[in-house]
N, C-alpha and C positions, 0 to 999 in steps of 0.2 A: 210822692205821687200816689194817688189811690188807683189801684188797678180796676178797670171796668171789664169784667169777664166778657169775652167775645168768642164766638165759635163760627168757623167757616167749614162747611163740609166739602171735601174733595170727592166729587161724584165720578167713580170709575167702575160702576157696576156693583152688584151685591157683595161680591167676595173681597174687593180691593178698596172700596170706599172707606174714608176715615175722616176724622175731624181735625182741624187745626184750631187749638184752643189757646186763648190768652187768659191766664189766671195765675193764682198764687201757687208756688211749689208745693205747699202743704196740701193742696187739693188733688195732687197727681194720683195718689193711691186710690182714692175714692173714684176718680174718673176711670182709671184702669179697671177697677172692680166692676163698675157699671157696664163696661164693655164685655164682661164675662171672662176677663183675664184672671188667672189664678196660679198658684204654685210658687215657683221660685222666680226671683228677679235678680239678674246679674247686672250690676251698674258698672258701665265702662266710663272712666273719667280720668282726670289728672289730679294730682295731690293738691294743687293750688285751688282748683275749682271745688274739690271736696271740702277743703278747709274753709272756704269762703261761703259756700252755699248749701252744704249737704244737710245741715241740721233740720231745716224745714222739710227737705225732700225725704229724709229717712223717717222723720216723725209721721209723715203722711203715708209712707209705704208700709211700715212695719205692722200696722193692724191687719193688713191684707196679704202680705207676701213675706216669704222667707228670703231675706236679702243678703247678698254678698257683693263685694266691691273688687274690681280689677282696675288698679291705677297704672296708667301708662305714661311714658315721658311725653312732654309737650313737643310740638313741632311736626312738620310734614314728614320727617324721616321715620316717624312712628307708623305712617301709613304705607307699610312695606310688607314684604313676605315675612320678615322676622316679627313685625308687630302682629300680623295676622295669625301666625303660629302661636304667639303668646296668648292671644285671646282664645284660641281653640284649646290651649292647655288649661286656661281658667274654666272654660266650659266643661272640660272633662273632669277637672278636680272638683267642681261644684255640682257635677251630675246634672247639668242642664239638659232638659228633655224638650221635645217639640212643643209641648203645651206651655212651657215656661217662656220667660221674656227677657230679652237683652235690652237694657235701658241705656241709651247713648246720651250721657250727661256731659256736654261740652260743646266744642266748636265743630267746624267742618271735618277736621281730621277724625275726631272721635265718631262723628255721625257716619262718615263714609266707611271707615274701618269696621265699626260695630254693625252697620247694616250689611256689609259684605259677609261678615262672620255669620250673621243671622240667616242670610240667604243660603249658606253652605252647611251650617251645623245641622246634622241629622236631616239633611235635605230640606231644611227650612224651619226655623223657630221664629217665635214672635219678636218683633222689635218695636220699641217706642222711642221716638226722638224727643229729647228735652234739650233744645239748643240754648247755650248760655252766651254766645257771641253774636254781635250784630250780623256778621256774614251768614252765620248758620240760621238765625231767626228769619232773615228776609229771603234766604235762598236755599242753602245746602240741605236743610232738614226736611224740605218739602219736595215730593216728587218721586222718591224711590230710587234715585240713581245712587249706587253704592260702588265702592271699588278701592283699589290700592294702586300705588305707583310700582312700576316694574322696570328695572334697569334704567332709572332716570327718566322714564317716560310717564308723564302724568296720567293717572287713571286708566292705564292700559289694560288692567285686569278689573273686571267689574260685573255687576249683575243688577237687574231691576228687582228691588225688594221694597214694596210699599209698606210703610209702618202701620201699626194698628192705631197709632195716635201721634200727633205732634203737639207738644205741650210747652208753651212759651210763657215764662215769667220775665217780663221786660226789665224788672229791677236788677237782674243779674248784669245788665249792661253798665251799671254804676261802678263796677269794680274793674272794668277793662282799662288797660293802659291806653294812652293816647294813640300809640301805634296800632294796637289791635282795633280800636274804635275806627280809626281812619281806614284800616284794612277793610272793614265791613262797608265803609262808605263808598268804596269803589264799586261794589255790587249794587248799592243803592243808586249811585249815579247811572249805572248801566240800566236799571229799571226806569230811571228818569228819561233816558234816551228812547227807551221802548214805549214810554207812555207820556204824552205831553202834559197831562194833568199832574202826574208825579213830578215831572221836571219843573213845572211852574211852582208847585208847592215847595219843592226842595229849594228853589232859588229864593222864594220869599222868606223861608226860614233861615236860609244861609246868610242872607243879608243882615238879618237881625241877630245872628249868632245863637239863636235858640237851640239849635241841634247840639251845640257843644255841652249843654246841660243834659246829663245822662238819664235823668228822671223826669224829663219834661213831657208835657202832653203832646207837644209837636213831634217829638221823637216817636212816641207811641203811635201817633197817626201815620207817620212815614213808614214805620215798620209794618203796620197793619195793611197799608196800601200796597206795599211791595209784596207782602205775603199773599194777599188776595190776587194780585196779578200773576204771581207764580202759579197759584192754584188754577187760574184760568188757562194758562198755557198747558199745564199737565193734563187737565180734563180734555183738552182738544187733541192732544198728541202724547198719550201716556208713554209710549215706547219709542218716541223720537223717530217716527217713520215717515211723516208727511211734510216735514220741513217747518212746521209751526213751532214746535218746541226748540228746534235748532236755533231759532232767533235768540234764545236765552244764552247762546254761546257768543254773543257780541263781545268782542275784546278778548275772547279766550283762545282763538286760534294762535295768535302770537303770544298771548299771555301765558299759556301753558308752557310754550317753548322757552320763554324768558325765565319762567320759574325754574324749569329744569336746568337751563344753562347757568343759572346762578347757584346751582347745587342746593336749591331751596333755601338759600340765604334770604332771598326776597320772599315776603309773605304772598299768599295767593292774590289778595286784593291789590297789592303793590304791583305785581306782575300784570294783572288785569288792567290796571290803570295805564300802564304802558301800551297794552293791547288796545285799549279804548282810544288812546291818542293816535295810534297807528290806524285804527279803523276809521277815525274821523278824517285823517289826512287822505286815506284811500277814497273815502266817500266824497270828499271835496273834488278829487281828481277824476273819479269815475262817474259820479252821480250828480255833481254840481251842488253838494252841500254848501250852504252859504257861509261866508266868512263870519257872520254874526253868530251862527250856531256853533261853528268851530271854536270861536273865542269863548262862548259861554261854557262849553264843555271843558275847555282848558282851564278856565277860571275856577270851576267847581273842583277839579282835580287838585289844582294848586292850593285852593282854600283849605283842603284837608290834608295838606302836606304829602300828597301822593306823587310818585315819580311819573314823569312823562318822557324821560330819556333812558336809554339803555346803558349809557356811559361805558364802563369797562368790559361789558359782556362781549364774548366772541361771536361775531355775526355769523360765521360759518356754522358754529355749533347751534345757534338759534335756528338757522335755516334747516339744518339736519333734523333737529327735533320737530320742527313744524312738518317736515315731510314724513315723519313717523307718526304723526297725529292720527287719531281714529277718524277725524273728519275728512282726511284726504281720500279722494275717489279717483281711480284711474290715474294716480300720480299727480292730480291737480289739487292745488290749494283752494279750499272753499272758505270764503270769508262772509261774515254777516256785515252788511253795510246799510247805509240809510241816506236818503236825500234830504230829510229834514227830521227834526225832533218828532218822535211818535210814528214815523213811517220807516220801519226797518224791514229789509228784505233779504232773502236767502234762497239759493246760493249764488255767490258771485265768484266765478273762476278767475283767480288772480295769478298772473305768471310770476315765476321766480324773479324775473328782472324787475317787475313792478314792486314786489315785496322788498327786493334788495334795495331799491331806491328809497323806500320808506325807512328801512333799517339804517341806511346812511344818514337820512334826515334826523333819526332819533339817537344817533351815536354821539 
């Protein structure tokens, strides 16, 4: 597939605006230099990602930056106090200063952890997001939400830290495992529920199985559409204060709790898939979501081998983690729901009994 360079500016005011670029990894160094970034670049990544994709990245960076690499273990458990401390140790060892840049080269875990480290190191150093997974390219790398998990609670510690640049090379998706690709598709399906055009496009491609080709133009189109929609939400509600950006948490109120209750054995997208199934059921009961829409959502999740049941998970633990979620207000569970595809609303105060009934349905 030939990459067609694309740029979308996230307009957040003079100091915090940045571009989301789709281009070849080899162009990253030049793009960063054009933004006035200079000095050292600390790359946070995993050994597997570096082995597969670092050649072009490093070739592009080295003419402009003194580079070093911090390789971290894969998996959600790295997004922890220990992982955070390890990144800070690398910053100290490599004498990273405020004018230098942390490059997050990986998926959502690397992006969240690296962004949180950049927000804290020397009271804030530069960060550039270079997402290599589907989930990160459509969602996690854009918007400046960073953080780590604390005592099993997803993203309990965090900060807003907008990147200087989001730089996506969609060809990195070609090396994802089927599980990791499907993990990202949960977030894509979420965007489809948020936007009827994306949902229609997604269904037309799904029926022809084109999305299963990792280097197809249709996949590029879907990723670009989702990334653009994420930018729209961020521009309207950067700091998640007026309820607009909160709609992006569709499926996440239960999803985060399910993820924690599984001891992070379930991937984020797999847990969100269960959360989407729950939100769809609640939407049918509370807002009259049609059976047809409910069926289409379920069909998409199943198509990509995503779970829609909790199975062996402890319902009491799931409920406890939900009540510890940052979206709880005055002890009430706030859900994002929808009465039809493309019409998502927030907040909906759902009682523990109502949630408990859905958990029983999904067990």
